C-alpha positions as CSV (number, residue, x, y, z in Angstrom):
1,M,15.1,10.3,-47.7
2,A,16.6,11.8,-44.6
3,N,19.6,13.4,-43.1
4,T,20.5,12.6,-39.5
5,T,21.7,15.1,-37.1
6,T,22.3,15.1,-33.3
7,D,19.3,15.8,-31.3
8,P,19.6,18.4,-28.7
9,R,17.0,17.4,-26.2
10,G,19.6,15.4,-24.4
11,D,19.5,11.8,-22.5
12,D,16.1,12.3,-20.9
13,T,14.3,12.0,-24.2
14,P,11.9,8.9,-23.8
15,A,12.7,6.0,-26.3
16,E,10.5,6.7,-29.3
17,S,8.8,4.1,-31.4
18,G,11.9,1.7,-31.7
19,Q,13.9,4.5,-33.3
20,D,17.0,6.3,-31.6
21,A,15.7,9.1,-29.6
22,G,19.2,10.7,-29.8
23,T,18.9,11.8,-33.3
24,I,16.7,14.1,-35.5
25,L,15.8,12.9,-39.2
26,K,15.3,15.8,-41.7
27,R,13.6,15.5,-44.8
28,Q,16.2,15.6,-47.8
29,E,15.3,17.7,-50.9
30,P,15.2,14.7,-53.9
31,T,16.9,15.2,-57.2
32,L,15.2,17.3,-59.9
33,F,14.4,14.1,-61.8
34,S,12.5,12.6,-58.7
35,K,10.6,15.9,-58.1
36,I,9.3,16.0,-61.7
37,S,8.4,12.3,-61.4
38,L,6.8,12.6,-57.9
39,A,5.0,15.6,-58.9
40,G,3.5,14.2,-62.2
41,Y,2.4,11.2,-60.6
42,I,0.6,13.0,-57.4
43,Y,-1.0,15.8,-59.8
44,G,-2.1,13.1,-62.2
45,L,-3.9,11.0,-59.7
46,K,-5.6,14.3,-58.4
47,G,-6.7,15.2,-62.2
48,V,-8.3,11.6,-62.7
49,L,-10.0,11.7,-59.2
50,A,-11.5,15.4,-59.9
51,S,-13.1,13.9,-62.8
52,F,-14.4,11.2,-60.6
53,H,-15.8,13.3,-58.0
54,W,-17.5,16.0,-60.6
55,L,-19.4,13.1,-61.9
56,R,-20.5,12.0,-58.5
57,E,-21.6,15.2,-57.3
58,W,-23.7,15.5,-60.2
59,K,-25.2,11.9,-59.8
60,E,-25.7,12.6,-56.0
61,Y,-27.5,16.0,-56.8
62,L,-29.8,14.2,-59.0
63,S,-30.3,11.4,-56.7
64,P,-29.0,12.2,-53.0
65,P,-27.8,8.9,-51.5
66,E,-29.1,7.6,-48.2
67,A,-25.9,8.0,-46.3
68,R,-25.9,11.9,-46.9
69,P,-25.2,14.3,-43.9
70,D,-28.2,16.1,-42.2
71,I,-26.4,19.3,-42.3
72,L,-23.5,20.7,-44.3
73,K,-22.0,23.8,-42.3
74,T,-19.0,26.2,-42.5
75,Y,-17.4,28.0,-39.8
76,E,-15.7,31.4,-40.2
77,C,-12.3,30.2,-39.3
78,R,-12.3,27.9,-42.5
79,P,-15.0,29.0,-44.5
80,T,-13.8,26.9,-47.6
81,L,-13.8,23.6,-45.7
82,P,-17.3,22.6,-45.0
83,V,-18.1,20.1,-42.1
84,R,-20.6,17.1,-42.5
85,I,-22.8,16.4,-39.6
86,F,-24.9,13.3,-38.8
87,F,-27.5,13.0,-36.4
88,P,-28.7,9.5,-35.4
89,S,-31.8,8.6,-37.3
90,S,-33.4,8.4,-33.7
91,Y,-32.7,11.7,-32.5
92,D,-35.3,14.5,-32.5
93,Q,-33.4,17.5,-33.5
94,T,-35.9,19.5,-31.6
95,S,-34.7,18.1,-28.4
96,P,-32.3,19.7,-25.9
97,A,-30.9,16.2,-25.1
98,T,-27.1,16.1,-25.8
99,L,-25.4,13.4,-27.6
100,P,-21.9,11.5,-27.4
101,T,-20.0,13.1,-30.2
102,L,-17.3,11.5,-32.6
103,F,-15.3,13.8,-34.6
104,T,-14.1,12.0,-37.7
105,I,-11.1,12.8,-40.3
106,H,-10.9,11.3,-43.7
107,G,-7.8,9.6,-45.4
108,G,-6.1,10.1,-48.8
109,G,-2.3,10.5,-47.9
110,F,-2.9,14.2,-47.0
111,C,-3.0,14.8,-50.7
112,I,-6.4,13.5,-52.0
113,G,-9.9,12.5,-51.0
114,S,-12.6,14.4,-49.3
115,S,-14.9,14.3,-46.1
116,R,-17.4,12.7,-48.5
117,E,-15.4,9.5,-48.7
118,D,-16.4,8.5,-45.2
119,D,-20.2,9.4,-45.4
120,E,-21.4,5.4,-45.3
121,W,-19.3,4.8,-42.5
122,N,-20.4,8.2,-40.5
123,R,-24.0,7.4,-41.3
124,A,-23.7,3.9,-40.1
125,F,-22.1,4.7,-36.8
126,A,-24.4,7.5,-36.1
127,D,-27.6,5.4,-36.6
128,T,-26.4,2.2,-35.4
129,H,-24.8,3.4,-31.9
130,D,-26.7,6.8,-31.3
131,V,-23.7,9.0,-31.6
132,L,-23.5,12.6,-33.2
133,V,-20.8,12.2,-36.2
134,V,-19.0,15.5,-37.3
135,S,-16.9,15.0,-40.3
136,L,-14.0,17.3,-40.4
137,N,-12.1,18.5,-43.3
138,Y,-8.6,20.0,-44.4
139,S,-6.7,21.5,-47.2
140,K,-4.8,19.2,-49.2
141,A,-1.3,18.7,-50.3
142,P,1.1,19.6,-52.1
143,V,-0.7,23.0,-52.5
144,Y,-0.9,23.1,-48.7
145,P,1.9,21.0,-47.1
146,F,2.3,20.2,-43.4
147,P,1.5,21.8,-41.2
148,T,-1.8,23.3,-42.8
149,A,-3.9,20.0,-42.6
150,P,-3.2,19.7,-38.5
151,H,-3.8,23.6,-38.2
152,D,-7.2,23.1,-40.2
153,V,-8.4,20.2,-38.3
154,E,-7.6,21.8,-35.1
155,A,-9.5,25.1,-36.0
156,L,-12.4,23.4,-37.3
157,L,-12.9,20.8,-34.1
158,L,-12.6,23.8,-31.7
159,A,-15.3,25.6,-34.0
160,A,-17.4,22.9,-33.8
161,L,-16.9,22.1,-30.1
162,A,-18.0,25.7,-29.4
163,D,-20.9,25.5,-31.5
164,D,-23.8,25.8,-29.2
165,S,-26.5,24.8,-32.1
166,L,-25.0,21.2,-31.9
167,P,-26.0,18.9,-28.9
168,T,-22.6,17.9,-28.2
169,D,-22.1,16.4,-24.9
170,R,-18.9,17.9,-24.0
171,A,-18.1,15.3,-21.5
172,R,-18.4,12.7,-24.1
173,T,-16.3,13.7,-27.2
174,A,-13.6,11.5,-29.2
175,L,-11.5,12.2,-32.5
176,L,-11.1,9.5,-35.0
177,G,-9.3,9.4,-38.3
178,F,-8.7,6.9,-41.3
179,S,-5.4,6.4,-42.6
180,A,-4.1,10.1,-43.1
181,G,-6.7,11.1,-40.8
182,G,-5.5,8.7,-38.4
183,N,-2.4,10.7,-37.9
184,L,-4.2,14.0,-37.8
185,A,-6.6,12.6,-35.0
186,L,-3.4,11.6,-33.0
187,S,-1.2,14.8,-33.8
188,V,-4.1,17.2,-33.2
189,S,-5.2,15.6,-30.0
190,Q,-1.7,16.5,-28.7
191,R,-2.3,20.5,-29.0
192,P,-2.6,22.0,-25.6
193,G,-5.8,23.9,-26.8
194,V,-7.4,20.4,-28.2
195,R,-6.2,17.7,-25.5
196,P,-8.3,18.9,-22.5
197,L,-11.2,19.0,-24.6
198,L,-11.1,15.4,-25.8
199,R,-12.0,12.0,-24.0
200,A,-10.3,9.8,-26.6
201,A,-8.3,9.9,-29.8
202,V,-8.5,6.9,-32.1
203,S,-6.4,6.1,-35.4
204,V,-7.9,3.6,-37.9
205,Y,-5.0,2.1,-40.0
206,G,-3.2,5.4,-39.5
207,C,0.3,6.6,-41.2
208,L,1.8,7.3,-37.9
209,D,5.5,7.3,-38.2
210,L,6.8,9.1,-41.5
211,S,10.3,8.9,-40.0
212,V,10.3,5.4,-41.5
213,P,10.8,5.1,-45.3
214,P,7.7,3.7,-47.1
215,E,9.9,0.9,-48.6
216,E,11.0,-0.4,-45.3
217,K,7.5,-1.0,-44.0
218,P,6.0,-4.0,-45.9
219,R,8.4,-6.3,-44.2
220,N,6.5,-5.9,-41.1
221,R,3.2,-6.9,-42.6
222,P,2.2,-10.9,-43.3
223,W,1.7,-12.2,-46.7
224,K,-1.1,-14.9,-47.2
225,P,-0.8,-16.4,-50.7
226,S,-3.8,-18.6,-49.7
227,L,-6.2,-16.0,-49.7
228,P,-8.1,-15.0,-52.8
229,P,-7.0,-12.0,-54.8
230,P,-6.5,-9.1,-53.9
231,R,-5.8,-10.3,-50.5
232,S,-2.9,-12.7,-51.7
233,D,-0.9,-9.7,-54.0
234,G,2.7,-10.1,-53.3
235,T,2.7,-5.9,-53.2
236,D,1.1,-4.0,-50.7
237,P,-1.4,-1.3,-52.2
238,L,0.2,1.5,-50.6
239,I,3.7,1.1,-51.8
240,G,3.2,2.9,-54.8
241,L,1.4,5.6,-53.7
242,A,3.3,6.5,-50.3
243,P,6.6,7.8,-51.9
244,A,4.4,10.4,-53.8
245,F,2.1,11.2,-50.8
246,D,5.3,12.0,-48.5
247,W,6.7,14.2,-51.1
248,G,3.8,16.5,-51.5
249,Y,2.8,16.6,-47.7
250,I,6.3,16.8,-46.0
251,P,8.5,20.1,-46.5
252,Y,12.3,19.7,-47.4
253,G,14.4,20.0,-44.1
254,Q,11.4,18.9,-42.0
255,D,11.9,16.8,-38.6
256,L,10.2,13.5,-39.5
257,R,10.1,13.0,-35.7
258,D,8.2,16.1,-34.9
259,P,5.1,14.6,-33.2
260,L,2.5,16.9,-35.3
261,L,3.9,15.3,-38.0
262,S,4.7,11.7,-36.9
263,P,2.4,11.2,-33.9
264,A,4.1,7.7,-33.1
265,H,6.9,10.2,-31.5
266,F,4.8,11.7,-28.9
267,R,6.8,12.8,-26.0
268,A,5.0,11.6,-23.0
269,R,1.8,9.8,-22.5
270,E,0.2,13.1,-21.0
271,D,0.4,14.6,-24.3
272,L,-2.4,12.7,-25.7
273,P,-6.1,12.4,-24.3
274,P,-6.9,9.8,-21.6
275,Y,-8.0,7.5,-23.9
276,V,-6.3,6.1,-27.2
277,A,-7.3,3.5,-29.7
278,L,-5.4,2.0,-32.3
279,V,-7.1,-0.1,-35.1
280,A,-5.3,-1.5,-37.8
281,A,-5.6,-3.9,-40.8
282,E,-3.5,-7.2,-40.7
283,L,-2.8,-7.1,-44.4
284,D,-1.2,-3.4,-44.3
285,M,2.3,-1.9,-44.0
286,L,1.2,0.7,-41.8
287,A,-0.2,-1.9,-39.2
288,H,3.2,-2.1,-37.5
289,E,3.5,1.5,-36.3
290,S,0.1,1.4,-34.7
291,W,1.0,-1.6,-32.8
292,R,4.2,0.0,-31.6
293,V,2.2,3.1,-30.4
294,A,-0.2,0.7,-28.7
295,C,2.7,-1.0,-26.9
296,R,4.2,2.0,-26.0
297,L,1.1,3.5,-24.4
298,S,0.6,0.0,-22.3
299,R,1.4,0.1,-19.0
300,S,1.8,-3.8,-19.0
301,S,5.2,-5.1,-18.3
302,K,4.4,-8.0,-20.7
303,R,4.1,-5.7,-23.7
304,V,7.2,-6.0,-26.1
305,V,8.2,-2.5,-27.1
306,P,10.0,-2.6,-30.3
307,G,13.5,-1.3,-30.4
308,R,14.2,-1.7,-26.7
309,E,15.2,-5.2,-26.9
310,S,16.4,-6.1,-30.6
311,E,16.4,-5.1,-34.0
312,D,14.5,-8.2,-34.7
313,V,11.9,-7.2,-32.6
314,R,11.5,-4.0,-34.1
315,W,11.0,-5.5,-37.5
316,R,8.7,-8.4,-36.2
317,V,5.5,-9.0,-38.5
318,C,2.4,-7.5,-37.4
319,G,0.0,-10.5,-37.0
320,R,0.5,-14.0,-38.4
321,E,1.1,-16.1,-41.4
322,E,-2.1,-18.2,-40.8
323,V,-5.3,-17.3,-42.1
324,A,-8.1,-16.6,-39.6
325,A,-10.4,-19.7,-39.0
326,E,-13.9,-17.9,-39.8
327,K,-13.4,-15.4,-37.1
328,L,-14.3,-11.6,-37.6
329,L,-12.2,-10.7,-34.6
330,E,-9.5,-12.3,-32.5
331,L,-10.3,-10.7,-29.4
332,Q,-8.5,-13.5,-27.2
333,D,-5.4,-13.3,-29.0
334,E,-2.9,-10.4,-27.9
335,R,-1.2,-10.0,-31.0
336,F,-4.9,-9.0,-32.4
337,A,-6.3,-7.2,-29.5
338,F,-5.9,-5.9,-26.1
339,E,-7.3,-3.3,-23.7
340,E,-6.1,-1.7,-20.8
341,T,-7.6,0.8,-18.3
342,W,-6.2,2.5,-15.2
343,D,-7.4,5.4,-13.1
344,G,-8.1,8.1,-15.7
345,G,-7.1,6.7,-18.8
346,G,-6.3,3.7,-21.2
347,V,-5.4,2.0,-24.3
348,K,-7.1,-0.4,-26.9
349,W,-5.4,-2.2,-29.4
350,L,-7.2,-3.9,-32.4
351,L,-5.7,-5.8,-35.4
352,V,-8.5,-6.8,-38.0
353,P,-7.6,-10.1,-39.5
354,D,-7.0,-10.8,-43.1
355,V,-7.9,-7.3,-44.3
356,L,-6.4,-4.7,-46.5
357,H,-5.8,-0.9,-45.9
358,G,-9.0,1.0,-46.4
359,F,-11.2,-2.2,-46.1
360,D,-13.9,-0.2,-44.3
361,N,-14.4,1.9,-46.9
362,P,-16.7,1.1,-49.8
363,H,-15.2,3.5,-52.4
364,I,-11.6,2.1,-51.9
365,R,-13.4,-1.7,-51.8
366,R,-14.7,-1.1,-55.6
367,V,-10.8,-0.4,-56.4
368,V,-9.0,-3.3,-54.5
369,G,-11.6,-5.5,-53.9
370,G,-13.1,-8.6,-55.2
371,K,-16.2,-10.5,-54.2
372,D,-14.8,-12.5,-51.5
373,A,-12.6,-9.7,-49.9
374,T,-15.6,-7.4,-50.3
375,E,-17.8,-9.7,-48.5
376,D,-15.2,-10.5,-45.6
377,A,-14.6,-6.5,-45.3
378,V,-18.0,-5.4,-44.9
379,R,-18.4,-8.2,-42.1
380,K,-15.5,-7.1,-40.4
381,T,-16.2,-3.4,-40.7
382,E,-19.3,-4.1,-38.8
383,A,-17.5,-6.1,-36.2
384,Y,-14.8,-3.7,-35.5
385,T,-17.1,-0.7,-35.4
386,A,-19.4,-2.7,-32.9
387,E,-16.5,-3.3,-30.9
388,L,-15.2,0.2,-31.1
389,A,-18.5,1.7,-30.0
390,R,-18.7,-0.7,-27.0
391,W,-15.2,0.6,-25.7
392,L,-16.4,4.1,-26.4
393,K,-19.7,3.8,-24.4
394,D,-18.6,1.4,-21.7
395,V,-15.3,2.6,-21.0
396,V,-14.4,6.0,-22.3
397,W,-17.7,7.7,-21.8
398,R,-18.9,6.3,-18.8
399,V,-19.7,8.9,-16.5
């Protein structure tokens, strides 16, 4: 819910993600009944997950998993938020050689989850592509609402970059986030003290525009009843969670188009790192906002930027109604992939076909998976991470 007021920035403000740049949308305070309902939902969910995490910690203490980090480290700036560090398995930790470094941020709607959730992805990326991976952490809402999370990520990122004990090649860096972490990756990378230190920012199925109400977003995703469940379900898995996450994270009266909250509303291209990649899941109500950001970053005249031509374009489906014909990625179809580079920068768009939000996370797959969906998601996770690694190595980090 939002209140609308006139934007004092004037007529020179660039068009932002298909929204009217002449207005500010403020977070409206819900009714008392809604507050009680949303609080009960989010704290109940956190309680259930706390029990699960406690049991998992004991299990992994007794039998450490193969995907565990090499180092668990804390910094004075945020001593209660440890970072998880993954060296490539081929790397000699006594060597003075530096490594390209990918900082990652976990998801969870800003309210749940932990950096542990991405250990499998981080370990696989470090080992397969010879990259140092540093998994960052942040405080969770509702106890710590916006802007605590971006400030936590910024502090830990700067501390890790300044840490001479890590073999970070500071000319080859990138910040990547999943879901809520995708939001944080693009928002934190706009901070003046961070932007010059990063070569790239990457959002993987990020929630990038919190000014659009959750109930409006499912119209932008295709529905494919011919796929096996759960991908054929008629309800997006996020639609029941998003209102509670938004309530917990966004303060009342907050400008919903603040780029630190909704990075889709970045003011100018120069506010972001030189290279930006948007990865999305086709069967995800959040894919459309990633596509809008990719189009806005594009320098090609043939890109359609929603909202600048018609309301129909703004609400077009992101993807297609047909099922992919045994293809892992659709690199030749511009609805699913495009890549542009120019002197000193570039943008990459990648829409992974026929997968749900969180398809690359084994913990989420166990909850919303199914045999066919899981097997398909595993293969497509390997395919998109390989394509992302190629882009980072051959384009972003090429020095």
